[in-house]
C-alpha positions in Angstrom: -2.6 1.4 -43.0 -0.6 -1.8 -42.2 -1.6 -3.0 -38.4 1.3 -3.8 -36.2 0.3 -7.1 -34.0 1.7 -7.8 -30.7 0.9 -10.9 -29.0 0.4 -10.9 -25.2 0.9 -14.0 -22.8 -2.3 -14.2 -21.4 -4.1 -17.2 -21.0 -5.6 -19.3 -24.1 -8.9 -18.5 -23.2 -8.3 -14.7 -23.6 -5.9 -14.7 -26.6 -8.6 -13.8 -28.9 -9.8 -10.7 -26.9 -6.2 -9.5 -26.0 -5.3 -9.9 -29.8 -8.0 -7.8 -30.8 -7.0 -5.1 -28.5 -3.5 -4.9 -29.4 -3.8 -4.2 -33.1 -2.6 -0.6 -33.7 -3.0 1.4 -37.1 0.6 2.7 -38.3 0.3 6.3 -38.6 1.4 7.9 -41.7 4.5 10.2 -41.9 2.2 13.2 -41.8 0.4 12.3 -38.9 1.8 13.3 -35.2 0.9 10.8 -32.7 -1.4 12.5 -29.8 -0.3 11.2 -26.3 -3.5 12.5 -24.9 -6.1 10.8 -27.1 -3.9 7.6 -26.4 -4.4 8.0 -22.8 -8.2 8.4 -23.4 -8.3 5.4 -25.5 -6.5 3.2 -22.7 -9.0 4.3 -20.0 -11.6 3.1 -22.3 -10.1 0.0 -22.9 -9.6 -0.5 -19.1 -13.2 -0.1 -18.3 -14.1 -2.4 -21.3 -11.9 -5.2 -20.4 -12.9 -4.8 -16.6 -16.4 -5.5 -17.5 -15.4 -8.3 -19.8 -13.3 -10.2 -17.4 -15.2 -10.2 -14.2 -16.0 -13.4 -13.0 -18.2 -14.2 -9.8 -16.5 -15.9 -7.3 -17.6 -17.4 -3.7 -16.7 -14.3 -1.9 -18.2 -11.7 -4.6 -16.4 -11.1 -7.8 -13.0 -10.8 -9.2 -11.1 -9.3 -12.1 -7.7 -10.7 -13.1 -6.0 -7.6 -14.3 -2.9 -9.1 -15.6 -4.4 -9.6 -19.2 -5.6 -5.7 -19.0 -2.0 -4.5 -18.0 -0.6 -6.9 -20.7 -3.0 -5.4 -23.4 -2.3 -1.9 -22.3 1.3 -2.4 -22.0 1.8 -3.8 -25.6 -0.5 -1.1 -26.9 1.6 1.4 -25.5 4.9 0.1 -26.6 3.3 0.1 -30.2 2.3 3.4 -29.8 5.8 4.5 -28.4 7.6 2.9 -31.4 6.1 5.1 -33.8 7.7 8.2 -32.8 10.6 9.7 -30.7 9.1 11.4 -27.6 12.0 13.2 -27.2 11.6 15.0 -30.3 7.9 16.1 -29.5 7.1 19.7 -28.2 8.0 20.2 -24.7 4.6 20.9 -23.6 3.7 17.2 -24.4 6.4 15.8 -22.6 4.1 15.1 -19.3 1.5 13.3 -21.2 4.4 11.0 -22.9 5.4 10.5 -19.3 2.3 8.8 -18.5 2.4 6.7 -21.7 5.8 5.3 -20.7 4.4 4.8 -17.1 1.8 2.3 -18.6 4.7 0.4 -19.6 6.3 0.3 -16.5 9.3 2.3 -17.8 9.5 4.7 -14.8 12.9 6.0 -15.5 11.9 7.3 -19.0 8.6 8.6 -17.3 10.6 10.4 -14.7 13.1 11.9 -17.5 10.0 13.1 -19.5 8.2 14.8 -16.6 11.5 16.5 -15.6 11.5 17.8 -19.4 8.0 18.9 -18.9 9.0 20.8 -15.7 11.7 22.7 -17.6 9.2 24.7 -19.7 8.4 27.5 -17.2 5.2 28.6 -18.7 3.6 24.9 -18.8 0.6 24.4 -16.8 -0.3 21.6 -14.5 3.1 22.3 -12.8 2.0 21.2 -9.2 0.5 18.0 -10.8 3.4 17.4 -12.9 5.9 18.1 -10.0 3.8 15.6 -7.8 4.0 12.9 -10.9 8.1 13.6 -11.0 8.4 12.8 -7.3 6.2 9.6 -7.7 8.1 8.7 -10.8 11.3 9.2 -9.0 10.1 6.7 -6.2 8.8 3.9 -8.9 11.9 4.3 -10.9 14.1 3.7 -7.8 16.1 6.8 -8.8 19.5 6.6 -6.7 19.7 10.2 -7.2 18.7 11.5 -3.7 19.8 14.8 -4.3 17.9 15.5 -7.5 14.7 14.4 -5.8 15.5 17.2 -2.8 16.2 19.5 -5.8 12.8 19.0 -7.0 11.2 19.4 -3.8 13.2 22.6 -3.2 12.9 24.3 -6.5 9.4 22.9 -8.2 7.0 22.0 -5.3 5.0 24.8 -4.1 3.6 24.9 -0.4 0.8 27.2 -0.4 -1.7 25.5 1.4 -2.5 22.6 3.9 -3.5 20.3 1.1 0.3 20.9 -0.5 1.7 19.8 2.7 -0.4 16.9 3.4 0.4 15.5 0.3 4.0 16.3 0.6 4.2 14.6 4.0 2.0 11.6 2.4 4.6 11.3 -0.3 7.8 11.1 2.2 6.1 8.6 4.0 5.6 6.3 0.7 9.2 7.2 -0.5 10.8 7.0 2.9 10.6 3.3 3.5 12.5 2.7 0.0 15.1 5.0 0.9 15.3 3.4 4.3 16.4 0.2 2.6 19.6 2.1 1.4 20.1 4.6 4.0 18.3 5.1 7.6 20.3 8.4 7.9 19.2 9.8 4.5 15.4 8.9 5.3 15.5 10.7 8.5 17.5 13.6 6.8 14.4 13.9 4.2 11.9 13.6 6.9 13.4 16.0 8.9 14.0 18.6 6.0 10.5 18.3 5.0 9.3 19.1 8.3 11.2 22.0 8.7 10.3 23.6 5.2 6.5 22.9 6.1 6.8 24.5 9.4 8.5 27.6 8.1 6.2 28.1 5.1 2.7 27.4 6.9 1.1 28.3 10.1 0.7 25.8 12.9 -2.7 25.3 12.1 -2.6 24.8 8.4 0.9 22.5 8.6 -0.8 20.5 11.8 -1.9 17.1 9.9 1.1 17.3 7.7 3.6 17.8 10.7 1.6 15.0 12.5 2.3 12.5 9.8 5.9 13.2 9.5 6.5 12.7 13.3 4.6 9.5 13.2 6.9 8.5 10.1 9.9 9.3 12.6 8.6 7.2 14.9 8.3 4.4 12.4 12.0 5.0 11.4 13.4 4.7 15.1 11.1 1.5 15.2 12.8 0.1 12.1 16.1 1.1 13.7 14.9 -1.2 16.9 15.1 1.9 19.1 11.7 1.9 20.8 12.4 4.7 23.4 13.2 7.1 20.4 10.0 6.1 18.6 7.9 6.9 21.5 9.9 10.3 21.9 8.8 11.2 18.2 5.2 10.3 19.1 5.4 12.6 22.2 6.6 15.3 19.9 3.6 15.1 17.7 1.0 16.0 20.4 1.3 19.7 20.0 0.0 19.2 16.6 -3.1 17.9 17.6 -6.2 19.3 19.7 -7.9 17.8 22.7 -10.8 15.9 22.1 -10.2 15.4 18.3 -9.9 11.9 16.6 -6.2 13.0 15.6 -5.3 13.0 19.2 -7.1 9.9 20.0 -5.4 8.2 17.1 -2.2 9.5 18.4 -2.9 8.4 22.0 -3.7 5.0 20.5 -0.4 5.0 18.3 1.6 5.6 21.3 0.1 2.8 23.3 0.8 0.6 20.3 4.7 1.4 20.1 4.6 1.0 24.1 4.1 -2.8 23.3 7.5 -2.8 21.7 10.1 -4.5 23.9 7.2 -6.3 25.8 5.7 -9.9 25.7 2.9 -10.0 23.2 -0.4 -10.1 25.0 -2.7 -13.3 24.8 -4.6 -14.0 21.7 -7.7 -15.4 23.0 -8.1 -17.7 20.1 -11.4 -19.3 19.7 -11.8 -21.5 16.3 -8.9 -21.7 13.8 -7.9 -23.1 10.3 -5.0 -25.1 10.2 -2.2 -26.2 12.8 -2.2 -23.8 15.8 0.2 -23.8 18.4 -0.2 -21.2 21.4 2.2 -18.4 21.7 4.0 -19.4 25.1 4.7 -22.9 23.2 6.6 -21.2 20.4 9.4 -19.7 22.2 12.5 -20.4 20.1 10.3 -19.4 16.8 10.1 -16.1 15.3 6.3 -15.0 14.9 4.6 -12.7 12.5 1.1 -11.8 13.4 -0.9 -10.6 10.6 -4.2 -9.1 11.7 -6.4 -8.9 8.8 -9.9 -8.8 7.6 -11.6 -10.6 4.6 -12.8 -7.4 3.1 -9.2 -5.6 3.3 -7.5 -5.1 -0.4 -4.1 -4.4 1.4 -4.2 -7.3 3.3 -4.9 -9.5 -0.1 -1.9 -7.6 -1.4 0.3 -8.8 1.4 -0.7 -12.7 1.1 1.9 -13.7 -1.6 4.9 -12.2 0.4 3.5 -13.7 3.7 3.4 -17.2 1.9 6.7 -16.7 0.6 8.1 -15.9 4.0 6.5 -19.2 5.5 7.4 -21.5 2.9 11.1 -20.1 2.5 11.8 -19.7 6.4 9.4 -21.7 8.2 11.7 -24.5 8.3 14.3 -22.3 9.9 11.8 -21.2 12.8 9.5 -18.9 11.3 5.7 -19.0 12.1 3.0 -16.8 10.2 -0.5 -16.4 11.7 -3.6 -14.8 10.2 -5.6 -13.3 12.9 -9.3 -12.2 12.3 -12.8 -11.7 13.7 -16.4 -12.2 12.9 -18.1 -9.3 11.0 -21.5 -10.6 10.7 -20.8 -11.0 6.8 -18.6 -12.4 4.2 -18.2 -10.7 0.9 -21.4 -10.1 -0.8 -23.2 -12.5 1.3 -25.4 -10.9 4.1 -23.9 -7.7 3.7 -26.3 -5.4 5.0 -26.3 -1.5 4.6 -26.8 -0.9 8.7 -23.1 -1.5 9.3 -20.8 1.1 10.6 -17.0 0.1 10.8 -15.2 1.3 13.8 -11.3 2.0 13.5 -10.3 -1.5 15.0 -12.5 -3.0 12.1 -15.5 -4.0 14.4 -18.7 -3.6 12.8 -21.6 -2.1 14.7 -25.1 -1.3 13.8 -25.7 2.3 12.3 -27.6 4.4 14.7 -31.3 4.0 14.3 -31.0 0.9 12.0 -33.4 -1.8 12.7 -31.7 -5.1 12.1 -33.2 -8.4 11.2 -31.3 -11.1 12.8 -31.6 -13.0 9.3 -29.3 -10.5 7.7 -26.5 -11.3 10.3 -24.3 -14.2 9.0 -23.9 -16.8 12.0 -20.4 -17.2 13.2 -20.2 -20.8 12.0 -21.1 -20.0 8.6 -18.7 -17.2 8.4 -15.9 -19.3 10.0 -16.7 -21.8 7.1 -16.6 -19.3 4.4 -12.9 -18.6 5.1 -11.9 -21.9 3.7 -12.7 -21.3 0.2 -11.2 -17.7 0.7 -7.9 -19.2 2.0 -7.9 -21.5 -1.1 -8.6 -18.5 -3.5 -5.7 -16.4 -1.9 -3.4 -19.0 -1.5 -3.3 -18.8 2.5 -1.3 -21.9 3.7 -0.7 -20.6 7.1 -2.9 -21.1 10.4 -6.0 -18.2 10.4 -7.0 -17.8 13.9 -10.5 -16.4 14.9 -10.3 -14.2 17.8 -12.9 -11.8 19.6 -12.9 -8.0 18.6 -11.3 -7.2 22.1 -8.1 -8.8 20.8 -8.0 -6.5 18.1 -8.2 -3.6 20.9 -5.8 -5.0 23.1 -3.4 -5.0 20.4 -4.2 -1.4 19.3 -5.1 -2.4 15.8 -6.6 0.6 14.0 -6.2 -0.4 10.4 -5.3 -3.7 8.6 -3.1 -5.2 7.7 -1.5 -4.9 11.0 1.6 -6.9 11.4 3.6 -7.7 14.6 7.1 -9.3 14.7 7.8 -11.5 17.9 11.3 -12.4 18.6 12.4 -16.0 20.0 11.2 -14.9 23.4 7.8 -13.6 22.6 8.8 -10.1 22.7 7.2 -7.5 20.4 10.3 -6.3 18.4 8.6 -4.6 15.1 4.9 -3.2 14.1 3.8 -2.2 11.0 0.3 -0.9 9.9 -0.5 -1.1 6.1 1.4 -2.9 3.3 4.0 -2.0 0.7 6.5 -4.0 -1.1 9.5 -2.1 0.9 8.1 -2.7 4.1 7.8 -6.4 3.1 11.7 -6.4 1.9 12.4 -4.7 5.2 10.4 -7.1 7.4 12.3 -9.9 6.0 15.4 -8.5 6.5 14.6 -8.1 10.2 13.1 -11.6 10.8 16.4 -13.2 9.4 18.4 -11.2 11.4 16.3 -12.4 14.7 16.6 -16.0 13.3 20.3 -15.5 13.7 20.2 -14.5 17.5 20.0 -16.9 20.2 
């Protein structure tokens, strides 16, 4: 059997490793490619490369996943070139969809998943339906009606778990849809809410309906209509019980949205890296406040976009500030098992834990360790250290937590979490604020 060789664009130091991993034997005509077996091979390859490429850093360890994705993508392309997946048995279409996904061809993954769903007796119908909806999102299909048809005819609502997944999917897909049409995003949310409310009891549907109402509030905030955002939050309270964490979380969310249209509270900055100008002196600038933690993965995913925003719009009057606090450790340094993390990111001792003061990193050392962290992740904007009470005063319950202030220092937008669609929306909004007096 003659090998097919595909060269990756990995660095020279990884060339021999990657080359060895992208050699695929050409199957004879009598052999039928098995996508399930191939997917298992790729899972093993991913594990092996993770171990080989893991390198220590000053803040712990990192794995550059780009060579891994490149090797898996090349192998998947070679595997797909051996056959026509459309001619394979319909029951294998779902596995072929997963192979297409490894090549970032989400449109083909979506089409193959739909082909699988056309087989009425196929197993994994619910899992395949969920993947079809995810592929529709990743492939950026413009056919919103097709997506709703999948929801109507394929997605089963028989449990609170089904409803919770669906409401979570709407919250993921909605921001992308909102970039095209706010009305379509609101229609999808309202339709999903109505369907869940009709299918399940109030108790079974409570968490899903709560998520959808919170998403409605976000949509109204995106539309720059804060009073409608508060109305949506108020409509969510009947789906929570008194003295429960969902009720307390919703109360905190309402306080957070109540900041919209009001001046930003003082930051109470202690020490800082970079050039810091207090908020009152930044009138005439559009300011983005990024509350983050050094241990937060989504925070790190947001850094490239924040850097691009600062570099491209800084000269036009945009200022990005990273805001963090002290946690008593940094990376793997002084990280004890005696911590509990509160919703606002504050770390407190576990009940009954005996704390050795030597296990707590001094604030000066933690502050100094931020410098190599900033260099490692390309943070070129100022990083401000504040007390944990500032996180509470800004109602930070998760990170990243971003606020956009207009030229008068008024809070105009709040976002918890990170996604590329929200990043695009933020930039559009910031550019619109720059054009205002």
